[in-house]
N, C-alpha and C positions, 0 to 999 in steps of 0.2 A: 736328625734327631737335635730334639731341643735340650736348653741346659738340665732341667729338672730330671729328663729322662737320663741322662748322662750322669748326674749325681744319684741316683735312685739306683743304677747299672754300678756305678762305682763303689756304692754302699755294701752292696752282694759281695765283689771280690773283697774288699774290706773287713768284713766280716766273716767271711770263709777263712781268710788266711790268720786274722786273729785267733779265731775257734781253735785252727789247727795248734796254732805256737800256744795258747793254753791248755791244751791237752797234751802238750809236750811236755810243759813244766811236770804234769800228775805222772807220766808215763817214764821219764828218763829217771836215771837214778844219780847220775853226773851232776854234781854243783855247779861245775861250771855251764854244762849245755843247759842246766834249769835258769840259771841267771839270764842267758844270750835267749832264751825261748822269751823269757819273761821281759825283757827289754824290747825284743819285736814285738810281741805281744803290745804292751804299753803304746809303743810308737804306733801301732795299727788302730789301736783306740784310739789316738788323738786324731788317726786320719778320718774315724767315724765320727769323732764330735768336729771337727772340722765340717764335712760332708753333710752333717746335719744341720750345723749353723747355718750353710749357706744353701740348703733348701728353705730354709728357715726365712731367708733374709731375703731370697727370689721371691717367697709367698708374698713378702709383705713390698715388693718392688725395692728393695735396696738394694745397697752398694757393698757387694762382698770384699771386703779385707785379705786381701790377699797375703799379708804378712802376719796375718792369724796361721797357716799353714807352714808348721815347721815341724823338725826332727832332731833328736838326738843321737841320729845315728850319724858318724863321721861322714865326711867327705871322702870320695875316692881318692883323693891325694892326700889325707891325714892317714886314710888306711893304707896307703902304698908305703909312706912313710914310718908304720909302726910295725911292720911284717915281723920282722926280726922279733920285738916283744910280742907280740902275736902269738907267733909259732912256740914261743917259749912258755905258755901261758899253757897250750893245748894239751891235755893231757896224750899221754903216748898212747894208750890205749879207749877207746872210745866205743860204747856199747852199740850193739846193732841197731836198738830203738834211735839212737841218736843218729845214725846214716839215714834211718830210713826215713825217720821225721824230715833232715836235711834235704834227702830228694823229693820229695814232697812239695816242700816249701820253696826249693828251688823252680819245681816248675811252675807252681802258683803264684810267685813274686816274677817269674818272665811272663806269664797271661797277665799280670794285671798290670805291669810294667806296658805290655802290648796294647792293653785295652786303653789307657791313657794316651799312649802314643795316637792310636788311629784316631780317639775321639777329639785329641787336638788338633788334628788334622782336619775336623771337620766343622771344625768352629770357628770364633776369631774374639778379639777382644780380650776382654778381663778372663772371662770363662778359658779363652783358648790358654792365657797367661798362669791360668790355676791348673791348669791340665799340665802345661810341661814343666809346672812346679813339681806336680804328684810324679811325672817322668822322672826327673831328677831324685826324687827320693826314693822311689821304686828301685830307681837300675841302683842306688847304694843298698838297700836292701840285697838284690840279688850278688852284689860284689861281696858281704858278708857272709852270706849264704853258701856262697860258692867257695869261698878262702876257708871255712869250718868244712863243708864237704870235702874239699880238695885235699886235705890234714888229715880227716877223719879217714877217708877212704886208702890214703899211703899209696897213691896214685901214680905218684910220681910229680905231677904237677901242683903249682900254687900260683893261685890269680890265674887258674887257665892257663898257664905258662908250663912245659915241661924245666922242672927243675934237676931231676936225674931221669938217665936214662934206665929204662927197665930192661933192657935186652940185655941177653950176656954176651958179650964181647970174646 
């Protein structure tokens, strides 16, 4: 798989998840949900812009500047350090539409992350470095979506860990 092919496939993943987030902004009534989905859509658009820049740079035989690939989504360490604050901001009752979108988003983010991981293992050099950075960013997305979904679902999980036992004692 060559670099151009990798980036074109990545564009498809990024556009699909961006479109899901944009449609969620229109579907959900919850303002916090709208803000979250808009932020994720904006970040996915940054990925699309970077991939298009990378494709143009490859065509011109230029060198892709990895530093241009950034994300406003906090690192997993930052997210974990702010869990209590985040819990307080999540509405007690989230609409079913939000949960459905979060479920879809989680699956798509996991697939996208897996694609970048697989592609990074099949390349080297600067392209590998870019793909590894995408894996890191997509893993942040998975983490954020998982947090929201866990809490919205009231499953007793938080960050994929059992927070409360749901069994009757």
